Phi, psi and omega in degrees: 000132181288166184297316178309319177296313179304312194292314185293337187280348176264153179304317181294322182287325180292316179302310181299318183292324175305311181295323177290332176284325179291324168306305183298322173279358186047049175262084200283332181296308179301323187294316174297328177288313173301320182295321170304316184296319179294319182297306185304320182298309173306318188298303182300330181291315176299315185294317172308315179294323171300318176300311182297321172308307184295320176302318181293319179299315181293325178289334174290315187288330175290326183286325177288317180296324174297319174296316184294324178300311176302313181299319184287321172301323173284332174287329179297315183301309180293333177285327179288323171292318172299328177290316172304317183296321178291331175302315189288322179299317180295314180301329175284318182288334176293319179288331180287322184296314184299326175290312177307322195277356180225172185264359186279143183281151180290159183260242184272010182242027179307315179298319177293328177293320171296326172307303188300315179300327173285323185287332182288345181271006185284152188226143175228147175278119179272001183296131184275174167275129192223019186296316177301312188292314180301315181295326176295316179298317183301323181273354180087022179256162352292160178275332174293121181296315178303322182285323177298317180294314179306320180289317178296329175285325180295308182284342181286320184295320186297323178295325175309311182292326176302306185305325182296315193245026192284326180262142168298144184292150178291325180303328178302311183292320187291302192296319181282358174277333190257333177274133182306142181303320185289335175290324174294320183296324179295323186284329178291316179276329191250350183235000192224132179206154181240120177243111184059242182261002181269123175257129190244131167252131188285144174287314176255108173264109172315139186285139170252352177232155174273173185298321183294304185296330181290309181307313182296317179304317192285337177288332178289326177289317179302318184275359173280111199299322187266358185299303192300317179300324178296324182284322179288336170290324183283333185287323180304311181293323182291323178295329180281320184304324184308291182301330182290325179289330174292316177301324176294331172305309180302316174300321181300318181296316174301310180296326180292319178301314181299315183297309182305328183279335177281328180271350167088025184252187173092181181293000000 
């Protein structure tokens, strides 16, 4: 079959042959009608292609928004857990500082003061999971400006918190250089545990030292010149971290409401 036969076998080929015939016959009305039909056909073909691309893009965005929603929910749960953890750290630090700041000897709770000094040195990484958010940013999503602002504010607050606690506290290194390794090993094994994403510090930590040994260790901590100022500095950071984690929880709620609105979900 010749190329002309193939061309004429298609609707477009038939239309072009008809236009050519009309030109030979100088049938300008028919030429105009056929031209409009061709233009309209091309226009609708482009529109259908654009609609398909838009539908695919929207489907991809909805899938990523679903992943992002789960990511933020997990981050929010982790933030609440870290808030409880830092509450425990600050309470321990407050008791440890009170002991270091006076001249009174510990009474019958000397071991607990050792535990407080160790618990006060705990640190947590505040960085969130942001794989879904980074993927959306790479693709220029989301397209809704309000949602984009809510997400930028949410993850921006996290970045601010990360900068606050990016460095390990000096107190952590100092106090752990003074507590004997075997005592620290006991504290890790008997008084600290991790359950899933939750880090727990036991309220009742069994003693590794007797009262006399605990009292002696505490006096070493008290006479270490830079320990109390280092603890005060770390307490200031923890005190700032606590409301920042609360604010992060509020930011997560705002971001999730915006995502649900974009997905057509929610109450």
